[in-house]
C-alpha positions in Angstrom: -13.1 30.1 -28.6 -13.1 26.9 -30.9 -14.0 28.0 -34.7 -16.9 24.8 -34.5 -18.1 26.1 -30.9 -18.4 29.6 -32.6 -20.6 27.7 -35.2 -22.6 26.0 -33.4 -23.9 29.1 -31.0 -24.4 30.7 -34.1 -26.4 27.8 -35.2 -28.6 27.3 -32.6 -29.4 31.1 -32.4 -30.3 31.0 -35.8 -32.8 28.1 -35.3 -34.2 28.7 -31.9 -34.2 32.0 -31.4 -35.6 33.9 -28.1 -36.2 30.1 -27.1 -32.5 29.5 -26.5 -31.7 30.5 -22.9 -28.4 29.4 -22.5 -25.3 27.2 -24.5 -22.4 25.7 -22.0 -19.4 24.3 -23.0 -18.2 21.4 -20.0 -16.6 18.1 -19.7 -12.7 18.6 -20.3 -12.8 21.3 -23.2 -14.1 23.3 -20.4 -11.2 21.8 -18.1 -8.9 22.9 -20.2 -7.9 18.8 -20.9 -9.0 18.7 -24.1 -7.5 15.9 -26.7 -8.0 15.5 -29.7 -7.8 12.2 -30.2 -10.0 11.4 -27.1 -11.9 14.3 -26.2 -15.3 15.5 -27.6 -16.8 18.8 -27.3 -19.5 18.7 -24.7 -22.0 21.4 -24.9 -25.3 21.6 -22.9 -28.6 23.6 -24.9 -30.7 24.9 -22.9 -34.3 26.1 -24.0 -37.2 27.5 -22.6 -39.3 24.8 -23.8 -38.6 21.5 -25.6 -41.2 20.2 -27.9 -41.2 18.6 -31.3 -40.9 21.9 -33.1 -37.6 23.1 -31.3 -36.5 18.9 -31.9 -37.0 19.5 -35.6 -35.1 22.8 -35.8 -32.4 21.5 -34.6 -32.2 18.0 -36.5 -29.6 19.2 -38.7 -27.7 21.5 -36.8 -26.9 18.0 -34.4 -26.6 16.1 -37.0 -23.6 18.7 -38.5 -22.6 18.6 -35.3 -21.9 15.1 -34.7 -19.9 14.9 -38.1 -17.9 17.1 -36.3 -16.7 14.4 -34.0 -18.8 14.9 -31.7 -21.8 13.9 -29.4 -24.9 15.7 -30.2 -25.7 19.0 -27.6 -27.5 18.0 -23.9 -30.7 19.2 -24.8 -32.8 20.5 -20.8 -35.1 23.1 -20.6 -34.6 25.8 -17.8 -37.1 24.1 -15.4 -35.3 21.0 -15.8 -31.7 22.1 -14.9 -33.2 23.4 -12.1 -35.7 20.1 -11.0 -33.4 17.1 -11.8 -30.0 17.8 -9.9 -31.1 15.0 -7.7 -30.9 12.1 -10.6 -28.1 13.7 -12.4 -25.8 14.8 -9.0 -22.5 13.6 -10.9 -23.0 15.6 -14.2 -24.4 18.6 -12.5 -22.0 18.7 -10.2 -19.2 18.6 -12.6 -20.6 21.1 -15.0 -21.3 23.7 -11.9 -17.6 23.5 -11.0 -16.2 23.4 -14.4 -18.2 25.5 -17.3 -17.7 28.0 -20.1 -21.0 29.8 -21.3 -20.6 30.4 -24.8 -24.0 32.1 -24.9 -27.0 33.7 -22.3 -27.8 33.5 -19.3 -25.8 31.0 -16.9 -28.3 28.7 -15.6 -25.9 26.7 -13.3 -23.4 28.4 -11.3 -25.8 29.3 -8.7 -27.5 26.2 -8.9 -28.2 23.9 -5.7 -27.4 20.2 -6.6 -29.1 17.8 -4.8 -27.2 15.4 -3.9 -29.5 12.7 -1.6 -28.7 9.8 -4.6 -25.1 11.4 -5.2 -23.3 8.1 -3.3 -26.2 5.7 -5.0 -25.0 7.5 -8.4 -21.4 7.2 -8.2 -21.0 3.8 -7.4 -24.0 2.4 -10.1 -22.0 4.3 -12.7 -18.6 2.8 -11.4 -19.6 -1.0 -11.1 -21.6 -0.3 -14.7 -18.8 1.1 -16.4 -16.9 -2.0 -14.5 -19.4 -4.3 -16.0 -18.8 -2.8 -19.8 -15.1 -2.7 -19.6 -15.3 -6.4 -18.9 -17.5 -7.4 -21.1 -15.2 -5.3 -24.2 -12.4 -6.6 -23.2 -13.3 -10.0 -23.3 -13.7 -9.5 -27.0 -10.6 -8.4 -27.7 -7.6 -9.7 -25.0 -5.8 -11.4 -27.7 -5.3 -8.0 -29.8 -2.8 -5.8 -28.2 -3.8 -2.9 -30.6 -7.8 -3.2 -30.1 -7.4 -3.5 -25.9 -5.0 -0.4 -25.7 -7.2 1.7 -27.2 -10.2 0.3 -25.4 -8.5 1.2 -22.2 -6.9 4.6 -23.5 -11.0 5.8 -24.4 -12.0 4.6 -21.1 -9.6 6.8 -18.8 -11.7 9.5 -19.1 -14.9 8.2 -18.2 -12.8 6.8 -14.8 -11.0 10.0 -14.1 -14.7 11.5 -13.7 -16.0 9.0 -11.0 -12.5 8.8 -9.5 -13.4 12.6 -8.9 -16.7 11.9 -7.5 -15.5 9.5 -5.4 -12.9 11.3 -3.5 -15.2 14.2 -3.3 -17.7 12.0 -1.4 -14.7 11.0 1.0 -14.6 15.2 2.1 -11.9 16.0 -0.3 -11.6 19.0 -3.0 -10.8 16.8 -6.2 -8.6 18.1 -8.5 -9.9 18.1 -12.7 -6.4 17.5 -14.1 -6.5 13.5 -14.9 -3.1 13.0 -13.7 -3.9 14.4 -10.0 -6.9 13.0 -9.4 -5.6 9.0 -10.2 -2.4 10.3 -8.4 -4.8 11.5 -5.4 -7.3 8.3 -5.5 -4.7 6.0 -5.7 -3.4 7.6 -2.2 -6.4 7.3 -0.7 -8.1 4.7 -2.1 -4.8 2.4 -1.8 -4.1 1.4 -5.2 -1.5 1.3 -7.6 -1.7 4.7 -9.6 1.1 3.2 -12.4 -1.7 1.9 -15.2 -3.5 4.5 -15.3 -0.2 7.1 -15.3 1.4 4.9 -18.3 -2.3 5.2 -20.5 -2.0 8.6 -20.0 1.2 8.8 -20.9 0.6 6.7 -24.0 -3.0 9.5 -24.8 -0.1 12.7 -24.4 2.5 10.5 -26.8 5.0 10.1 -24.1 5.2 6.7 -25.0 5.0 4.8 -28.1 1.8 2.5 -28.3 4.6 -0.8 -28.6 5.7 0.5 -25.1 2.8 -0.6 -23.2 1.8 -4.0 -23.4 -1.8 -4.0 -22.0 -3.0 -7.6 -20.9 -0.8 -7.2 -17.6 -1.2 -3.7 -17.6 -5.5 -4.7 -17.8 -5.1 -6.8 -14.7 -3.8 -4.1 -12.3 -6.2 -1.2 -13.9 -9.2 -3.2 -12.4 -7.8 -3.6 -9.3 -7.7 0.3 -9.2 -11.5 0.7 -10.2 -12.2 -2.0 -7.6 -11.1 -0.5 -4.7 -12.8 2.9 -5.6 -15.7 0.9 -6.0 -15.2 -0.1 -2.5 -14.4 2.7 -0.9 -17.3 4.1 -2.6 -19.7 1.3 -1.0 -18.7 1.1 2.8 -19.7 4.9 2.8 -23.2 3.5 2.9 -22.5 1.3 5.5 
């Protein structure tokens, strides 16, 4: 286990004592696809209760953890884990399928995820991220370096959402990004090339200068739109 994760668990144990129920790693690091330049360590911290006392106890830890380059741990009570899966079906489906227990009780392996609003959540997230992508790109289309970086940064988000679009269509989706994009492109009939080229850039198989981002951006948007349309049709 990464030394920083070990340190985080020890700090959380010291701060919260018996109130600390569980610490889990999820996301790319749990699936074996962690990339130091583009990925974070995503951690779920489950406590028996969450009051200002617990938040104050973790303040210095969270500040230290952010300084290590990762977002603050996700804080939930054990009761919330069991009762909010309908609101966070995407997140809990992923955590349940792929996680590493760092400390305490495994509160997710036997969790029943309520998928009542699952399709709507996937569509909402796809549309929201597409809108945000356009907003950001509107201020950097003339700067190839910034646009290239923004597109590479967005890959993980769309890999997650494409995986859930595949699941909604009855497939058992893979967790590795390249396989997700290839499977989604075949299922939803779009060009996987821009997604694969951006993965090549992230994995340093090609140099930045070999990737012209403006032309790629248009095809990238078409791929995202194809997935949105496929998810939207499921409602009809």
